[in-house]
Structures are given as structure tokens and as C-alpha cells.
C-alpha positions in Angstrom: 165.3 107.4 145.1 168.0 110.0 144.5 170.7 107.3 145.2 169.4 105.3 142.2 169.4 108.4 140.0 173.1 109.1 141.0 173.9 105.4 140.2 172.1 105.7 136.8 174.1 108.9 136.0 177.3 107.0 136.9 176.3 104.1 134.6 175.5 106.5 131.7 178.7 108.4 132.2 181.0 105.3 132.4 179.2 103.9 129.3 179.8 107.1 127.4 183.4 107.1 128.5 184.0 103.6 127.2 182.4 104.5 123.8 184.4 107.8 123.5 187.7 106.2 124.4 187.1 103.3 122.0 186.4 105.8 119.1 189.4 107.9 120.2 191.9 105.0 120.1 190.6 104.0 116.7 191.7 107.4 115.4 195.3 107.2 116.6 198.1 105.5 114.6 199.6 102.3 115.7 201.2 102.8 119.1 205.0 103.1 119.3 207.5 104.9 121.5 208.7 107.3 118.9 208.5 111.0 118.8 206.5 110.8 115.5 203.8 108.8 117.3 203.5 111.4 120.0 203.4 114.1 117.5 200.7 112.4 115.5 198.6 111.9 118.6 199.1 115.4 120.1 199.1 117.6 117.0 197.6 115.7 114.0 194.6 114.1 115.6 192.7 116.7 117.6 189.3 115.0 117.3 190.7 111.7 118.7 192.5 113.5 121.5 189.4 115.5 122.4 187.3 112.3 122.5 189.9 110.7 124.7 189.9 113.7 127.1 186.0 113.7 127.1 186.1 109.9 127.9 188.5 110.5 130.8 186.4 113.4 132.1 183.3 111.3 131.9 185.0 108.6 134.0 185.9 111.2 136.6 182.3 112.5 136.7 181.0 109.0 137.0 183.1 108.4 140.1 181.5 111.5 141.7 178.1 110.2 140.9 179.0 106.8 142.2 180.2 108.4 145.5 176.9 110.2 145.8 174.9 107.0 145.0 176.8 105.0 147.6 176.0 107.5 150.3 172.3 107.0 149.7 171.8 103.3 148.8 173.3 100.0 150.0 176.2 98.6 148.1 174.3 95.4 147.6 171.7 97.3 145.5 174.0 99.8 143.9 176.8 97.5 142.6 174.6 95.3 140.4 173.4 98.4 138.6 176.9 98.8 137.2 176.2 95.8 135.0 173.8 98.0 133.0 176.9 99.6 131.5 177.9 96.3 129.9 174.5 96.2 128.2 174.5 99.9 127.2 178.1 99.7 125.8 177.3 96.5 123.9 174.1 97.9 122.4 175.7 101.2 121.4 178.7 99.6 119.9 176.5 97.6 117.6 174.2 100.5 116.8 176.9 103.1 116.1 178.3 102.2 112.7 181.7 103.9 113.2 182.6 101.4 116.0 182.2 98.4 113.6 181.1 96.0 116.3 179.3 92.9 114.9 176.1 91.5 116.4 176.4 88.1 118.1 173.5 85.9 119.3 175.6 84.5 122.1 176.4 88.0 123.4 172.7 88.7 123.3 172.1 85.8 125.5 174.7 87.2 127.9 172.9 90.5 127.9 169.6 88.7 128.7 171.3 86.9 131.6 172.4 90.3 133.0 168.8 91.5 132.8 167.5 88.4 134.5 170.0 88.8 137.2 169.0 92.4 137.8 165.4 91.4 137.9 166.1 88.8 140.5 168.1 91.2 142.6 165.5 94.0 142.5 162.4 91.9 142.5 160.3 92.7 145.6 160.0 89.7 147.8 159.4 88.5 151.4 162.1 89.1 153.9 163.6 85.9 155.3 163.6 85.8 159.0 165.7 83.6 161.2 163.8 80.8 162.9 163.7 81.4 166.7 163.8 78.3 168.9 
């Protein structure tokens, strides 16, 4: 059971990282290779830089959690759980007004397909045994 908790922590951290980094890059000016751009990013946009750093830190922590999850549960069960981050990021991007993400019915169908796939993977069922002749 602890493996699934580590996997869930990894999913939550990577989802938070995506949202933080999206907000951070929205705060920065148009990218260029000029000194003025670097100055604007480093000195004039501390909240954006802090959000970017937090996003990167969350990514690093999610990898630690993922490592701990993989030590406890099979990859065939752990890996599908990562698709939950797609659902969480999509829902949060729509719910958080400062990200300005529009709702789409077709994307909702995609989220539903992810849930159906997860249900099929984790649904308890009979083990298939090889026919012995």
C-alpha cells in the first residue's frame, strides 16, 4: 500500500510542478538572448522566478517519490498512475483563472478515456492461467 502512496505523491508533485512552471513562464517577458531579458527574469520578476524554482524542486521531489514507489509496486501497476497527472493538470488549469485555459468537451472525453483505462488496469479480475496439455 505504501508504494501506491508514494506513486500518488509523485503524481501530485509533478502536477503541481507543471502548474507552477506554466504560471512562471507566463510572468516572464518574451524570450530573447539579450542581457535585458536575463535581467528582467532574474531581477525584475522574483515571483515568476520563485515559482519556476518551486516547480523544478517539485519535479525533483516527485522523482524521489517515484523511486520509492517503484521499489514497492510493479511497474505495470505504477506507470499507469502517472496518467492521473494529465487529469489533474487539465482540471486545475481550467479551474485556476490565472492560467486562462478554456474548457473543451473533447478534452473531457479524453479525461474520461484515461479514467476508463485506469479502471480496466486496476479492476480486480481472474488470473489467466496457461492451458496445460
